[in-house]
C-alpha positions in Angstrom: -22.1 17.8 -19.4 -21.0 16.6 -22.9 -17.5 18.2 -22.6 -16.3 15.1 -20.8 -15.1 12.6 -23.3 -14.5 9.0 -22.2 -10.8 9.3 -23.1 -10.4 12.3 -20.9 -12.2 10.8 -18.0 -10.3 7.5 -18.2 -7.0 9.4 -18.7 -7.6 11.5 -15.6 -8.6 8.4 -13.6 -5.4 6.6 -14.6 -3.3 9.7 -13.8 -5.0 9.8 -10.3 -4.2 6.1 -9.7 -0.6 6.5 -10.7 -0.1 9.6 -8.5 -1.8 7.8 -5.6 0.5 4.9 -6.1 3.6 7.1 -6.1 2.5 8.9 -3.0 1.7 5.6 -1.3 5.1 4.2 -1.9 6.9 7.4 -0.9 5.4 7.4 2.6 7.1 4.1 3.6 9.8 3.9 6.2 10.1 4.5 9.9 10.6 8.2 9.8 8.0 10.6 11.2 5.6 12.3 8.8 6.6 15.6 7.3 3.0 16.8 7.5 1.9 18.7 10.6 -1.3 17.6 12.3 -3.1 20.8 11.5 -2.2 20.4 7.8 -3.6 16.9 7.8 -6.8 18.0 9.4 -7.2 20.9 6.9 -6.7 18.5 4.0 -9.2 16.0 5.5 -11.9 18.7 6.0 -11.4 20.0 2.5 -11.7 16.5 1.1 -14.9 15.8 3.0 -16.5 19.1 1.9 -15.5 18.4 -1.7 -17.1 15.0 -1.6 -20.3 16.5 -0.2 -20.3 19.2 -2.8 -19.8 16.7 -5.7 -22.6 14.6 -4.4 -24.9 17.6 -4.3 -23.9 18.2 -7.9 -24.6 14.5 -8.7 -28.1 14.9 -7.1 -28.8 17.9 -9.2 -27.7 16.3 -12.4 -29.7 13.2 -11.7 -32.8 15.2 -10.8 -32.6 17.2 -14.0 -32.4 14.0 -16.0 -35.1 12.2 -14.1 -32.7 9.5 -12.6 -32.3 8.1 -9.1 -29.1 9.3 -7.4 -29.6 7.4 -4.2 -28.5 4.1 -5.8 -25.1 5.8 -6.3 -24.7 6.8 -2.6 -23.1 3.7 -1.2 -20.6 3.2 -4.0 -19.8 6.9 -3.8 -19.1 6.7 -0.1 -16.8 3.7 -0.6 -14.9 5.0 -3.7 -15.8 8.5 -4.8 -13.7 9.0 -7.9 -14.5 5.9 -9.9 -18.2 6.2 -8.9 -18.2 9.8 -10.2 -16.6 8.7 -13.4 -19.2 6.0 -13.9 -22.0 8.4 -13.1 -20.7 10.9 -15.7 -20.3 8.3 -18.4 -23.7 6.8 -17.8 -25.4 10.2 -17.8 -23.8 10.9 -21.2 -25.5 8.0 -22.9 -27.9 9.1 -25.5 -31.5 8.1 -24.7 -33.8 7.1 -27.5 
C-alpha cells in the first residue's frame, strides 16, 4: 500500500484527465463512429467489472484497517478514479 506516492498518484490522475480530454475532442464531427457496437459493449462490460473489482479491493483494504468503506460508495459510483485516488491517499496517512 505504501508504494503509492502522492506524486505518482497525482501524475497518473493528470495523465488520465489529459488523455480523456484528447479523446473527447477527437470524437467530434458528424461522421459515424469507428468503433463497432460489439467493441463498445466489450469495453463497457470490462469497465464495469473493473469498477466492481476495485471496489471489492477497497472494501478489503478498509476492513483490514478498521475503516468504513460504505461512505465511499456514492462518490465512487459517480467518479471512480478520483475517489480511488483519495481513498488510497487517506489510507496512507500515518495514525498515531
